[in-house]
C-alpha positions in Angstrom: -68.1 -22.7 -53.2 -66.6 -19.8 -55.0 -66.5 -16.1 -54.2 -69.0 -15.1 -56.8 -71.6 -17.6 -55.5 -71.1 -16.7 -51.9 -71.7 -13.0 -52.7 -74.9 -13.9 -54.5 -76.1 -15.8 -51.5 -75.3 -13.2 -48.8 -76.7 -10.4 -50.9 -80.0 -12.1 -51.5 -83.1 -12.3 -49.3 -83.9 -15.9 -50.3 -83.1 -18.9 -48.2 -80.3 -21.1 -49.4 -79.3 -24.5 -48.1 -75.6 -24.2 -47.3 -73.6 -27.0 -45.7 -70.2 -27.6 -44.2 -69.1 -31.2 -43.4 -72.6 -32.5 -44.1 -74.2 -30.1 -41.5 -76.5 -27.2 -42.4 -75.0 -23.8 -41.6 -75.7 -20.1 -41.9 -73.1 -17.6 -42.9 -72.4 -14.9 -40.2 -69.6 -12.9 -41.9 -67.1 -13.1 -44.6 -63.3 -12.4 -44.7 -62.5 -11.8 -48.3 -58.8 -11.4 -47.7 -58.4 -14.8 -46.2 -61.3 -16.3 -48.2 -62.9 -17.5 -45.0 -66.4 -17.4 -43.5 -67.6 -17.4 -40.0 -70.5 -19.9 -39.9 -73.0 -21.0 -37.3 -74.4 -24.5 -37.3 -78.2 -24.7 -37.6 -78.4 -27.7 -35.3 -76.6 -26.1 -32.3 -74.9 -22.9 -31.2 -71.4 -23.9 -32.4 -69.5 -21.4 -34.6 -66.5 -21.9 -36.7 -64.2 -20.1 -39.2 -63.9 -22.1 -42.4 -62.6 -21.7 -45.9 -65.3 -20.5 -48.3 -64.2 -23.3 -50.8 -65.3 -25.9 -48.2 -68.9 -24.7 -48.1 -71.4 -26.2 -50.5 -74.9 -25.7 -51.5 -77.8 -28.2 -51.8 -79.5 -27.3 -55.0 -82.2 -30.0 -54.9 
């Protein structure tokens, strides 16, 4: 995912299906300097810092 798209997602009230490593996630916060995101996994309470480029969207 690129920075332009991640900004569109976090600044929008709609629901988007975002994934990391084939698992659905929600974005908690962004670090633009390091181009990372703190994510939470939908299926449990695990949190992780990941590169924004490693996130992807299900557009189906």
